[in-house]
N, CA, C, O and CB atoms as a CASP TS submission, in Angstrom:
PFRMAT TS
TARGET T0000
AUTHOR 0000-0000-0000
METHOD Language model
MODEL 1
PARENT N/A
ATOM      1  N   MET     1      44.976-117.657  27.566  1.00  0.00           N
ATOM      2  CA  MET     1      45.883-118.701  27.138  1.00  0.00           C
ATOM      3  C   MET     1      46.128-118.597  25.628  1.00  0.00           C
ATOM      4  O   MET     1      45.254-118.158  24.880  1.00  0.00           O
ATOM      5  CB  MET     1      45.323-120.088  27.508  1.00  0.00           C
ATOM      6  N   PHE     2      47.308-119.000  25.194  1.00  0.00           N
ATOM      7  CA  PHE     2      47.643-118.857  23.782  1.00  0.00           C
ATOM      8  C   PHE     2      46.803-119.760  22.893  1.00  0.00           C
ATOM      9  O   PHE     2      46.684-119.499  21.695  1.00  0.00           O
ATOM     10  CB  PHE     2      49.104-119.153  23.567  1.00  0.00           C
ATOM     11  N   TRP     3      46.217-120.812  23.448  1.00  0.00           N
ATOM     12  CA  TRP     3      45.417-121.713  22.625  1.00  0.00           C
ATOM     13  C   TRP     3      43.936-121.367  22.669  1.00  0.00           C
ATOM     14  O   TRP     3      43.090-122.204  22.354  1.00  0.00           O
ATOM     15  CB  TRP     3      45.621-123.143  23.073  1.00  0.00           C
ATOM     16  N   ALA     4      43.621-120.138  23.059  1.00  0.00           N
ATOM     17  CA  ALA     4      42.232-119.691  23.062  1.00  0.00           C
ATOM     18  C   ALA     4      41.715-119.520  21.633  1.00  0.00           C
ATOM     19  O   ALA     4      40.508-119.415  21.420  1.00  0.00           O
ATOM     20  CB  ALA     4      42.095-118.371  23.839  1.00  0.00           C
ATOM     21  N   ARG     5      42.608-119.493  20.672  1.00  0.00           N
ATOM     22  CA  ARG     5      42.211-119.462  19.271  1.00  0.00           C
ATOM     23  C   ARG     5      42.906-120.608  18.546  1.00  0.00           C
ATOM     24  O   ARG     5      43.882-121.167  19.046  1.00  0.00           O
ATOM     25  CB  ARG     5      42.560-118.089  18.614  1.00  0.00           C
ATOM     26  N   GLN     6      42.403-120.950  17.379  1.00  0.00           N
ATOM     27  CA  GLN     6      42.983-122.066  16.639  1.00  0.00           C
ATOM     28  C   GLN     6      44.057-121.558  15.683  1.00  0.00           C
ATOM     29  O   GLN     6      43.881-120.535  15.022  1.00  0.00           O
ATOM     30  CB  GLN     6      41.891-122.833  15.865  1.00  0.00           C
ATOM     31  N   TYR     7      45.158-122.275  15.618  1.00  0.00           N
ATOM     32  CA  TYR     7      46.284-121.975  14.746  1.00  0.00           C
ATOM     33  C   TYR     7      46.362-123.044  13.664  1.00  0.00           C
ATOM     34  O   TYR     7      45.690-124.072  13.746  1.00  0.00           O
ATOM     35  CB  TYR     7      47.614-121.896  15.551  1.00  0.00           C
ATOM     36  N   ASP     8      47.188-122.793  12.648  1.00  0.00           N
ATOM     37  CA  ASP     8      47.403-123.817  11.626  1.00  0.00           C
ATOM     38  C   ASP     8      48.009-125.064  12.255  1.00  0.00           C
ATOM     39  O   ASP     8      47.643-126.188  11.909  1.00  0.00           O
ATOM     40  CB  ASP     8      48.316-123.284  10.501  1.00  0.00           C
ATOM     41  N   LEU     9      48.937-124.854  13.180  1.00  0.00           N
ATOM     42  CA  LEU     9      49.626-125.970  13.824  1.00  0.00           C
ATOM     43  C   LEU     9      50.245-125.483  15.123  1.00  0.00           C
ATOM     44  O   LEU     9      50.824-124.398  15.171  1.00  0.00           O
ATOM     45  CB  LEU     9      50.710-126.579  12.889  1.00  0.00           C
ATOM     46  N   VAL    10      50.124-126.283  16.175  1.00  0.00           N
ATOM     47  CA  VAL    10      50.817-126.019  17.433  1.00  0.00           C
ATOM     48  C   VAL    10      51.935-127.038  17.543  1.00  0.00           C
ATOM     49  O   VAL    10      51.688-128.244  17.519  1.00  0.00           O
ATOM     50  CB  VAL    10      49.843-126.092  18.671  1.00  0.00           C
ATOM     51  N   LEU    11      53.179-126.550  17.666  1.00  0.00           N
ATOM     52  CA  LEU    11      54.336-127.419  17.833  1.00  0.00           C
ATOM     53  C   LEU    11      54.729-127.437  19.307  1.00  0.00           C
ATOM     54  O   LEU    11      54.885-126.387  19.929  1.00  0.00           O
ATOM     55  CB  LEU    11      55.526-126.949  16.945  1.00  0.00           C
ATOM     56  N   ILE    12      54.885-128.630  19.854  1.00  0.00           N
ATOM     57  CA  ILE    12      55.312-128.788  21.244  1.00  0.00           C
ATOM     58  C   ILE    12      56.666-129.485  21.219  1.00  0.00           C
ATOM     59  O   ILE    12      56.785-130.623  20.765  1.00  0.00           O
ATOM     60  CB  ILE    12      54.256-129.606  22.096  1.00  0.00           C
ATOM     61  N   ASP    13      57.679-128.789  21.710  1.00  0.00           N
ATOM     62  CA  ASP    13      59.035-129.319  21.740  1.00  0.00           C
ATOM     63  C   ASP    13      59.173-130.294  22.901  1.00  0.00           C
ATOM     64  O   ASP    13      58.948-129.928  24.055  1.00  0.00           O
ATOM     65  CB  ASP    13      60.073-128.177  21.858  1.00  0.00           C
ATOM     66  N   VAL    14      59.539-131.529  22.598  1.00  0.00           N
ATOM     67  CA  VAL    14      59.709-132.561  23.621  1.00  0.00           C
ATOM     68  C   VAL    14      61.197-132.707  23.897  1.00  0.00           C
ATOM     69  O   VAL    14      61.963-133.109  23.021  1.00  0.00           O
ATOM     70  CB  VAL    14      59.081-133.929  23.171  1.00  0.00           C
ATOM     71  N   GLU    15      61.599-132.380  25.107  1.00  0.00           N
ATOM     72  CA  GLU    15      63.003-132.443  25.497  1.00  0.00           C
ATOM     73  C   GLU    15      63.324-133.800  26.113  1.00  0.00           C
ATOM     74  O   GLU    15      63.259-133.954  27.333  1.00  0.00           O
ATOM     75  CB  GLU    15      63.342-131.315  26.483  1.00  0.00           C
ATOM     76  N   GLY    16      63.664-134.766  25.302  1.00  0.00           N
ATOM     77  CA  GLY    16      64.036-136.088  25.782  1.00  0.00           C
ATOM     78  C   GLY    16      62.866-136.848  26.391  1.00  0.00           C
ATOM     79  O   GLY    16      61.747-136.340  26.464  1.00  0.00           O
ATOM     80  N   GLU    17      63.139-138.057  26.820  1.00  0.00           N
ATOM     81  CA  GLU    17      62.110-138.918  27.409  1.00  0.00           C
ATOM     82  C   GLU    17      61.460-138.270  28.625  1.00  0.00           C
ATOM     83  O   GLU    17      60.262-138.434  28.856  1.00  0.00           O
ATOM     84  CB  GLU    17      62.709-140.263  27.802  1.00  0.00           C
ATOM     85  N   GLU    18      62.261-137.525  29.407  1.00  0.00           N
ATOM     86  CA  GLU    18      61.720-136.907  30.624  1.00  0.00           C
ATOM     87  C   GLU    18      60.743-135.772  30.318  1.00  0.00           C
ATOM     88  O   GLU    18      59.997-135.356  31.205  1.00  0.00           O
ATOM     89  CB  GLU    18      62.856-136.380  31.486  1.00  0.00           C
ATOM     90  N   GLY    19      60.729-135.262  29.087  1.00  0.00           N
ATOM     91  CA  GLY    19      59.815-134.187  28.714  1.00  0.00           C
ATOM     92  C   GLY    19      58.464-134.668  28.206  1.00  0.00           C
ATOM     93  O   GLY    19      57.561-133.859  27.992  1.00  0.00           O
ATOM     94  N   ILE    20      58.314-135.969  28.012  1.00  0.00           N
ATOM     95  CA  ILE    20      57.076-136.508  27.447  1.00  0.00           C
ATOM     96  C   ILE    20      55.845-136.228  28.320  1.00  0.00           C
ATOM     97  O   ILE    20      54.828-135.793  27.781  1.00  0.00           O
ATOM     98  CB  ILE    20      57.221-138.001  27.241  1.00  0.00           C
ATOM     99  N   PRO    21      55.885-136.455  29.635  1.00  0.00           N
ATOM    100  CA  PRO    21      54.677-136.181  30.427  1.00  0.00           C
ATOM    101  C   PRO    21      54.199-134.724  30.324  1.00  0.00           C
ATOM    102  O   PRO    21      52.999-134.475  30.211  1.00  0.00           O
ATOM    103  CB  PRO    21      54.939-136.520  31.881  1.00  0.00           C
ATOM    104  N   ALA    22      55.119-133.778  30.362  1.00  0.00           N
ATOM    105  CA  ALA    22      54.736-132.370  30.259  1.00  0.00           C
ATOM    106  C   ALA    22      54.177-132.064  28.872  1.00  0.00           C
ATOM    107  O   ALA    22      53.214-131.309  28.744  1.00  0.00           O
ATOM    108  CB  ALA    22      55.940-131.460  30.560  1.00  0.00           C
ATOM    109  N   ALA    23      54.775-132.645  27.837  1.00  0.00           N
ATOM    110  CA  ALA    23      54.290-132.432  26.471  1.00  0.00           C
ATOM    111  C   ALA    23      52.900-133.024  26.294  1.00  0.00           C
ATOM    112  O   ALA    23      52.033-132.406  25.676  1.00  0.00           O
ATOM    113  CB  ALA    23      55.259-133.047  25.450  1.00  0.00           C
ATOM    114  N   GLU    24      52.686-134.214  26.832  1.00  0.00           N
ATOM    115  CA  GLU    24      51.368-134.845  26.740  1.00  0.00           C
ATOM    116  C   GLU    24      50.321-134.021  27.490  1.00  0.00           C
ATOM    117  O   GLU    24      49.187-133.887  27.030  1.00  0.00           O
ATOM    118  CB  GLU    24      51.418-136.282  27.300  1.00  0.00           C
ATOM    119  N   HIS    25      50.702-133.473  28.640  1.00  0.00           N
ATOM    120  CA  HIS    25      49.778-132.637  29.404  1.00  0.00           C
ATOM    121  C   HIS    25      49.405-131.380  28.613  1.00  0.00           C
ATOM    122  O   HIS    25      48.233-131.012  28.535  1.00  0.00           O
ATOM    123  CB  HIS    25      50.399-132.250  30.761  1.00  0.00           C
ATOM    124  N   MET    26      50.405-130.730  28.032  1.00  0.00           N
ATOM    125  CA  MET    26      50.131-129.530  27.244  1.00  0.00           C
ATOM    126  C   MET    26      49.259-129.863  26.043  1.00  0.00           C
ATOM    127  O   MET    26      48.332-129.118  25.723  1.00  0.00           O
ATOM    128  CB  MET    26      51.440-128.876  26.783  1.00  0.00           C
ATOM    129  N   CYS    27      49.542-130.955  25.386  1.00  0.00           N
ATOM    130  CA  CYS    27      48.740-131.379  24.240  1.00  0.00           C
ATOM    131  C   CYS    27      47.285-131.585  24.661  1.00  0.00           C
ATOM    132  O   CYS    27      46.364-131.162  23.963  1.00  0.00           O
ATOM    133  CB  CYS    27      49.313-132.675  23.625  1.00  0.00           C
ATOM    134  N   SER    28      47.091-132.223  25.782  1.00  0.00           N
ATOM    135  CA  SER    28      45.746-132.451  26.290  1.00  0.00           C
ATOM    136  C   SER    28      45.032-131.138  26.590  1.00  0.00           C
ATOM    137  O   SER    28      43.848-130.989  26.286  1.00  0.00           O
ATOM    138  CB  SER    28      45.796-133.313  27.541  1.00  0.00           C
ATOM    139  N   GLU    29      45.744-130.192  27.182  1.00  0.00           N
ATOM    140  CA  GLU    29      45.167-128.878  27.473  1.00  0.00           C
ATOM    141  C   GLU    29      44.753-128.156  26.191  1.00  0.00           C
ATOM    142  O   GLU    29      43.673-127.568  26.121  1.00  0.00           O
ATOM    143  CB  GLU    29      46.167-128.021  28.257  1.00  0.00           C
ATOM    144  N   VAL    30      45.614-128.206  25.188  1.00  0.00           N
ATOM    145  CA  VAL    30      45.310-127.554  23.912  1.00  0.00           C
ATOM    146  C   VAL    30      44.095-128.212  23.268  1.00  0.00           C
ATOM    147  O   VAL    30      43.186-127.520  22.809  1.00  0.00           O
ATOM    148  CB  VAL    30      46.527-127.616  22.957  1.00  0.00           C
ATOM    149  N   LYS    31      44.072-129.542  23.230  1.00  0.00           N
ATOM    150  CA  LYS    31      42.965-130.269  22.593  1.00  0.00           C
ATOM    151  C   LYS    31      41.647-130.086  23.349  1.00  0.00           C
ATOM    152  O   LYS    31      40.577-130.123  22.743  1.00  0.00           O
ATOM    153  CB  LYS    31      43.301-131.759  22.497  1.00  0.00           C
ATOM    154  N   THR    32      41.718-129.890  24.662  1.00  0.00           N
ATOM    155  CA  THR    32      40.503-129.630  25.432  1.00  0.00           C
ATOM    156  C   THR    32      39.940-128.259  25.077  1.00  0.00           C
ATOM    157  O   THR    32      38.731-128.101  24.904  1.00  0.00           O
ATOM    158  CB  THR    32      40.787-129.719  26.947  1.00  0.00           C
ATOM    159  N   ALA    33      40.823-127.269  24.969  1.00  0.00           N
ATOM    160  CA  ALA    33      40.387-125.911  24.642  1.00  0.00           C
ATOM    161  C   ALA    33      39.975-125.771  23.183  1.00  0.00           C
ATOM    162  O   ALA    33      39.034-125.042  22.867  1.00  0.00           O
ATOM    163  CB  ALA    33      41.490-124.923  24.955  1.00  0.00           C
ATOM    164  N   GLN    34      40.675-126.464  22.297  1.00  0.00           N
ATOM    165  CA  GLN    34      40.434-126.395  20.855  1.00  0.00           C
ATOM    166  C   GLN    34      40.450-127.819  20.285  1.00  0.00           C
ATOM    167  O   GLN    34      41.483-128.257  19.778  1.00  0.00           O
ATOM    168  CB  GLN    34      41.509-125.491  20.144  1.00  0.00           C
ATOM    169  N   PRO    35      39.334-128.549  20.358  1.00  0.00           N
ATOM    170  CA  PRO    35      39.323-129.955  19.944  1.00  0.00           C
ATOM    171  C   PRO    35      39.800-130.198  18.508  1.00  0.00           C
ATOM    172  O   PRO    35      40.343-131.265  18.219  1.00  0.00           O
ATOM    173  CB  PRO    35      37.941-130.499  20.093  1.00  0.00           C
ATOM    174  N   GLY    36      39.614-129.255  17.624  1.00  0.00           N
ATOM    175  CA  GLY    36      40.039-129.443  16.241  1.00  0.00           C
ATOM    176  C   GLY    36      41.451-128.988  15.940  1.00  0.00           C
ATOM    177  O   GLY    36      41.894-129.038  14.793  1.00  0.00           O
ATOM    178  N   GLN    37      42.164-128.541  16.975  1.00  0.00           N
ATOM    179  CA  GLN    37      43.511-128.007  16.778  1.00  0.00           C
ATOM    180  C   GLN    37      44.480-129.106  16.353  1.00  0.00           C
ATOM    181  O   GLN    37      44.497-130.188  16.938  1.00  0.00           O
ATOM    182  CB  GLN    37      44.011-127.331  18.060  1.00  0.00           C
ATOM    183  N   LEU    38      45.279-128.824  15.340  1.00  0.00           N
ATOM    184  CA  LEU    38      46.324-129.730  14.879  1.00  0.00           C
ATOM    185  C   LEU    38      47.550-129.516  15.766  1.00  0.00           C
ATOM    186  O   LEU    38      48.043-128.396  15.896  1.00  0.00           O
ATOM    187  CB  LEU    38      46.665-129.490  13.360  1.00  0.00           C
ATOM    188  N   VAL    39      48.037-130.602  16.375  1.00  0.00           N
ATOM    189  CA  VAL    39      49.167-130.533  17.302  1.00  0.00           C
ATOM    190  C   VAL    39      50.226-131.536  16.874  1.00  0.00           C
ATOM    191  O   VAL    39      49.915-132.677  16.531  1.00  0.00           O
ATOM    192  CB  VAL    39      48.712-130.805  18.763  1.00  0.00           C
ATOM    193  N   ALA    40      51.485-131.098  16.898  1.00  0.00           N
ATOM    194  CA  ALA    40      52.591-131.999  16.588  1.00  0.00           C
ATOM    195  C   ALA    40      53.659-131.873  17.669  1.00  0.00           C
ATOM    196  O   ALA    40      53.927-130.780  18.168  1.00  0.00           O
ATOM    197  CB  ALA    40      53.187-131.690  15.185  1.00  0.00           C
ATOM    198  N   PHE    41      54.260-132.992  18.021  1.00  0.00           N
ATOM    199  CA  PHE    41      55.411-132.986  18.914  1.00  0.00           C
ATOM    200  C   PHE    41      56.658-132.862  18.056  1.00  0.00           C
ATOM    201  O   PHE    41      56.742-133.444  16.974  1.00  0.00           O
ATOM    202  CB  PHE    41      55.457-134.273  19.807  1.00  0.00           C
ATOM    203  N   VAL    42      57.617-132.106  18.542  1.00  0.00           N
ATOM    204  CA  VAL    42      58.916-131.965  17.893  1.00  0.00           C
ATOM    205  C   VAL    42      59.925-132.673  18.784  1.00  0.00           C
ATOM    206  O   VAL    42      60.107-132.294  19.941  1.00  0.00           O
ATOM    207  CB  VAL    42      59.304-130.445  17.660  1.00  0.00           C
ATOM    208  N   CYS    43      60.582-133.700  18.252  1.00  0.00           N
ATOM    209  CA  CYS    43      61.538-134.447  19.066  1.00  0.00           C
ATOM    210  C   CYS    43      62.527-135.178  18.160  1.00  0.00           C
ATOM    211  O   CYS    43      62.349-135.245  16.944  1.00  0.00           O
ATOM    212  CB  CYS    43      60.806-135.449  19.995  1.00  0.00           C
ATOM    213  N   ASN    44      63.553-135.716  18.772  1.00  0.00           N
ATOM    214  CA  ASN    44      64.512-136.473  17.975  1.00  0.00           C
ATOM    215  C   ASN    44      64.083-137.937  17.880  1.00  0.00           C
ATOM    216  O   ASN    44      63.094-138.335  18.495  1.00  0.00           O
ATOM    217  CB  ASN    44      65.928-136.364  18.581  1.00  0.00           C
ATOM    218  N   TRP    45      64.794-138.707  17.141  1.00  0.00           N
ATOM    219  CA  TRP    45      64.394-140.093  16.869  1.00  0.00           C
ATOM    220  C   TRP    45      64.457-140.975  18.107  1.00  0.00           C
ATOM    221  O   TRP    45      63.850-142.046  18.125  1.00  0.00           O
ATOM    222  CB  TRP    45      65.272-140.682  15.789  1.00  0.00           C
ATOM    223  N   ARG    46      65.171-140.554  19.135  1.00  0.00           N
ATOM    224  CA  ARG    46      65.306-141.378  20.332  1.00  0.00           C
ATOM    225  C   ARG    46      64.097-141.304  21.249  1.00  0.00           C
ATOM    226  O   ARG    46      63.960-142.128  22.153  1.00  0.00           O
ATOM    227  CB  ARG    46      66.528-140.971  21.090  1.00  0.00           C
ATOM    228  N   VAL    47      63.226-140.339  21.035  1.00  0.00           N
ATOM    229  CA  VAL    47      62.057-140.183  21.896  1.00  0.00           C
ATOM    230  C   VAL    47      60.905-141.003  21.330  1.00  0.00           C
ATOM    231  O   VAL    47      60.496-140.810  20.185  1.00  0.00           O
ATOM    232  CB  VAL    47      61.656-138.688  22.029  1.00  0.00           C
ATOM    233  N   ALA    48      60.390-141.914  22.140  1.00  0.00           N
ATOM    234  CA  ALA    48      59.267-142.750  21.732  1.00  0.00           C
ATOM    235  C   ALA    48      57.987-142.167  22.322  1.00  0.00           C
ATOM    236  O   ALA    48      57.850-142.068  23.542  1.00  0.00           O
ATOM    237  CB  ALA    48      59.471-144.232  22.186  1.00  0.00           C
ATOM    238  N   ILE    49      57.070-141.790  21.473  1.00  0.00           N
ATOM    239  CA  ILE    49      55.801-141.220  21.915  1.00  0.00           C
ATOM    240  C   ILE    49      54.768-142.342  21.910  1.00  0.00           C
ATOM    241  O   ILE    49      54.510-142.950  20.871  1.00  0.00           O
ATOM    242  CB  ILE    49      55.351-140.019  20.995  1.00  0.00           C
ATOM    243  N   MET    50      54.188-142.610  23.055  1.00  0.00           N
ATOM    244  CA  MET    50      53.223-143.699  23.183  1.00  0.00           C
ATOM    245  C   MET    50      51.842-143.148  23.561  1.00  0.00           C
ATOM    246  O   MET    50      51.178-143.671  24.455  1.00  0.00           O
ATOM    247  CB  MET    50      53.703-144.724  24.239  1.00  0.00           C
ATOM    248  N   THR    51      51.427-142.101  22.876  1.00  0.00           N
ATOM    249  CA  THR    51      50.144-141.479  23.153  1.00  0.00           C
ATOM    250  C   THR    51      49.483-141.109  21.832  1.00  0.00           C
ATOM    251  O   THR    51      50.152-140.993  20.805  1.00  0.00           O
ATOM    252  CB  THR    51      50.310-140.232  24.062  1.00  0.00           C
ATOM    253  N   ASP    52      48.184-140.926  21.864  1.00  0.00           N
ATOM    254  CA  ASP    52      47.480-140.554  20.641  1.00  0.00           C
ATOM    255  C   ASP    52      47.149-139.063  20.609  1.00  0.00           C
ATOM    256  O   ASP    52      46.440-138.612  19.709  1.00  0.00           O
ATOM    257  CB  ASP    52      46.204-141.370  20.503  1.00  0.00           C
ATOM    258  N   CYS    53      47.650-138.293  21.577  1.00  0.00           N
ATOM    259  CA  CYS    53      47.304-136.875  21.623  1.00  0.00           C
ATOM    260  C   CYS    53      47.891-136.080  20.463  1.00  0.00           C
ATOM    261  O   CYS    53      47.130-135.379  19.796  1.00  0.00           O
ATOM    262  CB  CYS    53      47.771-136.281  22.921  1.00  0.00           C
ATOM    263  N   PRO    54      49.177-136.138  20.179  1.00  0.00           N
ATOM    264  CA  PRO    54      49.601-135.326  19.039  1.00  0.00           C
ATOM    265  C   PRO    54      49.101-135.956  17.742  1.00  0.00           C
ATOM    266  O   PRO    54      49.052-137.178  17.602  1.00  0.00           O
ATOM    267  CB  PRO    54      51.146-135.176  19.012  1.00  0.00           C
ATOM    268  N   ASP    55      48.736-135.097  16.806  1.00  0.00           N
ATOM    269  CA  ASP    55      48.304-135.593  15.502  1.00  0.00           C
ATOM    270  C   ASP    55      49.480-136.102  14.686  1.00  0.00           C
ATOM    271  O   ASP    55      49.341-137.028  13.886  1.00  0.00           O
ATOM    272  CB  ASP    55      47.573-134.501  14.734  1.00  0.00           C
ATOM    273  N   GLU    56      50.622-135.496  14.891  1.00  0.00           N
ATOM    274  CA  GLU    56      51.829-135.843  14.147  1.00  0.00           C
ATOM    275  C   GLU    56      53.049-135.709  15.042  1.00  0.00           C
ATOM    276  O   GLU    56      52.989-135.129  16.126  1.00  0.00           O
ATOM    277  CB  GLU    56      51.977-134.954  12.899  1.00  0.00           C
ATOM    278  N   ILE    57      54.152-136.257  14.563  1.00  0.00           N
ATOM    279  CA  ILE    57      55.452-136.086  15.209  1.00  0.00           C
ATOM    280  C   ILE    57      56.420-135.614  14.142  1.00  0.00           C
ATOM    281  O   ILE    57      56.561-136.241  13.092  1.00  0.00           O
ATOM    282  CB  ILE    57      55.951-137.417  15.892  1.00  0.00           C
ATOM    283  N   VAL    58      57.091-134.496  14.421  1.00  0.00           N
ATOM    284  CA  VAL    58      58.110-133.972  13.513  1.00  0.00           C
ATOM    285  C   VAL    58      59.447-134.296  14.148  1.00  0.00           C
ATOM    286  O   VAL    58      59.733-133.856  15.262  1.00  0.00           O
ATOM    287  CB  VAL    58      57.943-132.415  13.254  1.00  0.00           C
ATOM    288  N   ARG    59      60.255-135.053  13.457  1.00  0.00           N
ATOM    289  CA  ARG    59      61.562-135.450  13.976  1.00  0.00           C
ATOM    290  C   ARG    59      62.599-134.389  13.625  1.00  0.00           C
ATOM    291  O   ARG    59      62.605-133.856  12.516  1.00  0.00           O
ATOM    292  CB  ARG    59      61.983-136.829  13.412  1.00  0.00           C
ATOM    293  N   THR    60      63.466-134.091  14.569  1.00  0.00           N
ATOM    294  CA  THR    60      64.550-133.149  14.337  1.00  0.00           C
ATOM    295  C   THR    60      65.853-133.929  14.359  1.00  0.00           C
ATOM    296  O   THR    60      66.188-134.568  15.356  1.00  0.00           O
ATOM    297  CB  THR    60      64.555-132.003  15.401  1.00  0.00           C
ATOM    298  N   GLU    61      66.554-133.875  13.303  1.00  0.00           N
ATOM    299  CA  GLU    61      67.821-134.609  13.189  1.00  0.00           C
ATOM    300  C   GLU    61      68.918-133.697  12.647  1.00  0.00           C
ATOM    301  O   GLU    61      69.692-134.101  11.779  1.00  0.00           O
ATOM    302  CB  GLU    61      67.656-135.845  12.274  1.00  0.00           C
ATOM    303  N   PHE    62      68.985-132.476  13.155  1.00  0.00           N
ATOM    304  CA  PHE    62      69.999-131.522  12.731  1.00  0.00           C
ATOM    305  C   PHE    62      69.918-131.240  11.238  1.00  0.00           C
ATOM    306  O   PHE    62      70.934-131.015  10.581  1.00  0.00           O
ATOM    307  CB  PHE    62      71.379-132.034  13.085  1.00  0.00           C
ATOM    308  N   ASP    63      68.696-131.254  10.710  1.00  0.00           N
ATOM    309  CA  ASP    63      68.461-130.993   9.291  1.00  0.00           C
ATOM    310  C   ASP    63      67.298-130.008   9.179  1.00  0.00           C
ATOM    311  O   ASP    63      66.143-130.420   9.075  1.00  0.00           O
ATOM    312  CB  ASP    63      68.159-132.323   8.505  1.00  0.00           C
ATOM    313  N   PRO    64      67.599-128.706   9.199  1.00  0.00           N
ATOM    314  CA  PRO    64      66.528-127.704   9.176  1.00  0.00           C
ATOM    315  C   PRO    64      65.602-127.830   7.972  1.00  0.00           C
ATOM    316  O   PRO    64      64.401-127.586   8.094  1.00  0.00           O
ATOM    317  CB  PRO    64      67.125-126.327   9.195  1.00  0.00           C
ATOM    318  N   ALA    65      66.128-128.201   6.827  1.00  0.00           N
ATOM    319  CA  ALA    65      65.281-128.344   5.636  1.00  0.00           C
ATOM    320  C   ALA    65      64.289-129.482   5.819  1.00  0.00           C
ATOM    321  O   ALA    65      63.127-129.355   5.433  1.00  0.00           O
ATOM    322  CB  ALA    65      66.142-128.589   4.382  1.00  0.00           C
ATOM    323  N   ALA    66      64.728-130.588   6.401  1.00  0.00           N
ATOM    324  CA  ALA    66      63.827-131.720   6.645  1.00  0.00           C
ATOM    325  C   ALA    66      62.768-131.344   7.677  1.00  0.00           C
ATOM    326  O   ALA    66      61.609-131.739   7.548  1.00  0.00           O
ATOM    327  CB  ALA    66      64.623-132.956   7.122  1.00  0.00           C
ATOM    328  N   PHE    67      63.158-130.583   8.702  1.00  0.00           N
ATOM    329  CA  PHE    67      62.193-130.131   9.702  1.00  0.00           C
ATOM    330  C   PHE    67      61.132-129.242   9.050  1.00  0.00           C
ATOM    331  O   PHE    67      59.935-129.441   9.261  1.00  0.00           O
ATOM    332  CB  PHE    67      62.908-129.369  10.842  1.00  0.00           C
ATOM    333  N   ALA    68      61.571-128.270   8.265  1.00  0.00           N
ATOM    334  CA  ALA    68      60.628-127.376   7.575  1.00  0.00           C
ATOM    335  C   ALA    68      59.723-128.167   6.638  1.00  0.00           C
ATOM    336  O   ALA    68      58.532-127.874   6.536  1.00  0.00           O
ATOM    337  CB  ALA    68      61.387-126.289   6.783  1.00  0.00           C
ATOM    338  N   GLN    69      60.274-129.160   5.957  1.00  0.00           N
ATOM    339  CA  GLN    69      59.460-129.989   5.061  1.00  0.00           C
ATOM    340  C   GLN    69      58.447-130.797   5.852  1.00  0.00           C
ATOM    341  O   GLN    69      57.312-130.966   5.408  1.00  0.00           O
ATOM    342  CB  GLN    69      60.349-130.926   4.230  1.00  0.00           C
ATOM    343  N   GLY    70      58.837-131.301   7.016  1.00  0.00           N
ATOM    344  CA  GLY    70      57.907-132.050   7.857  1.00  0.00           C
ATOM    345  C   GLY    70      56.741-131.196   8.316  1.00  0.00           C
ATOM    346  O   GLY    70      55.600-131.659   8.327  1.00  0.00           O
ATOM    347  N   VAL    71      57.014-129.948   8.698  1.00  0.00           N
ATOM    348  CA  VAL    71      55.943-129.036   9.094  1.00  0.00           C
ATOM    349  C   VAL    71      55.054-128.732   7.894  1.00  0.00           C
ATOM    350  O   VAL    71      53.828-128.728   8.007  1.00  0.00           O
ATOM    351  CB  VAL    71      56.523-127.727   9.685  1.00  0.00           C
ATOM    352  N   HIS    72      55.678-128.478   6.743  1.00  0.00           N
ATOM    353  CA  HIS    72      54.922-128.198   5.514  1.00  0.00           C
ATOM    354  C   HIS    72      54.021-129.365   5.157  1.00  0.00           C
ATOM    355  O   HIS    72      52.879-129.161   4.747  1.00  0.00           O
ATOM    356  CB  HIS    72      55.874-127.895   4.348  1.00  0.00           C
ATOM    357  N   ASP    73      54.512-130.572   5.305  1.00  0.00           N
ATOM    358  CA  ASP    73      53.725-131.762   4.998  1.00  0.00           C
ATOM    359  C   ASP    73      52.487-131.868   5.906  1.00  0.00           C
ATOM    360  O   ASP    73      51.434-132.342   5.479  1.00  0.00           O
ATOM    361  CB  ASP    73      54.596-133.018   5.142  1.00  0.00           C
ATOM    362  N   ILE    74      52.630-131.422   7.156  1.00  0.00           N
ATOM    363  CA  ILE    74      51.510-131.510   8.100  1.00  0.00           C
ATOM    364  C   ILE    74      50.448-130.456   7.789  1.00  0.00           C
ATOM    365  O   ILE    74      49.262-130.779   7.723  1.00  0.00           O
ATOM    366  CB  ILE    74      52.012-131.344   9.548  1.00  0.00           C
ATOM    367  N   VAL    75      50.854-129.214   7.599  1.00  0.00           N
ATOM    368  CA  VAL    75      49.876-128.137   7.428  1.00  0.00           C
ATOM    369  C   VAL    75      49.393-128.004   5.999  1.00  0.00           C
ATOM    370  O   VAL    75      48.349-127.398   5.755  1.00  0.00           O
ATOM    371  CB  VAL    75      50.465-126.831   7.876  1.00  0.00           C
ATOM    372  N   GLY    76      50.122-128.553   5.063  1.00  0.00           N
ATOM    373  CA  GLY    76      49.702-128.505   3.680  1.00  0.00           C
ATOM    374  C   GLY    76      50.218-127.283   2.930  1.00  0.00           C
ATOM    375  O   GLY    76      50.729-126.346   3.544  1.00  0.00           O
ATOM    376  N   PRO    77      50.090-127.289   1.632  1.00  0.00           N
ATOM    377  CA  PRO    77      50.662-126.228   0.813  1.00  0.00           C
ATOM    378  C   PRO    77      49.935-124.886   0.909  1.00  0.00           C
ATOM    379  O   PRO    77      50.505-123.860   0.540  1.00  0.00           O
ATOM    380  CB  PRO    77      50.682-126.666  -0.601  1.00  0.00           C
ATOM    381  N   ASP    78      48.705-124.868   1.389  1.00  0.00           N
ATOM    382  CA  ASP    78      47.930-123.633   1.415  1.00  0.00           C
ATOM    383  C   ASP    78      48.133-122.823   2.695  1.00  0.00           C
ATOM    384  O   ASP    78      47.578-121.731   2.818  1.00  0.00           O
ATOM    385  CB  ASP    78      46.471-123.951   1.250  1.00  0.00           C
ATOM    386  N   SER    79      48.917-123.332   3.652  1.00  0.00           N
ATOM    387  CA  SER    79      49.088-122.631   4.919  1.00  0.00           C
ATOM    388  C   SER    79      50.336-121.811   4.939  1.00  0.00           C
ATOM    389  O   SER    79      50.628-121.156   5.939  1.00  0.00           O
ATOM    390  CB  SER    79      49.109-123.596   6.056  1.00  0.00           C
TER
END
């Protein structure tokens, strides 16, 4: 599995409200395999995440610079 090792950040793309259960399941699988793994969901502002599994949420609003800055803010300047 790709999460057999720890990465700086695992991004899980959430495709609308209907994608939340699958994203939460994947997040749980990653956190079970790598409890210290940093995980963020990538979604637009209309998706409401009501779980504590992802460490962060990166919003995508058709602004690539803001998305890149959001990822940078999560992983920090040294990554």
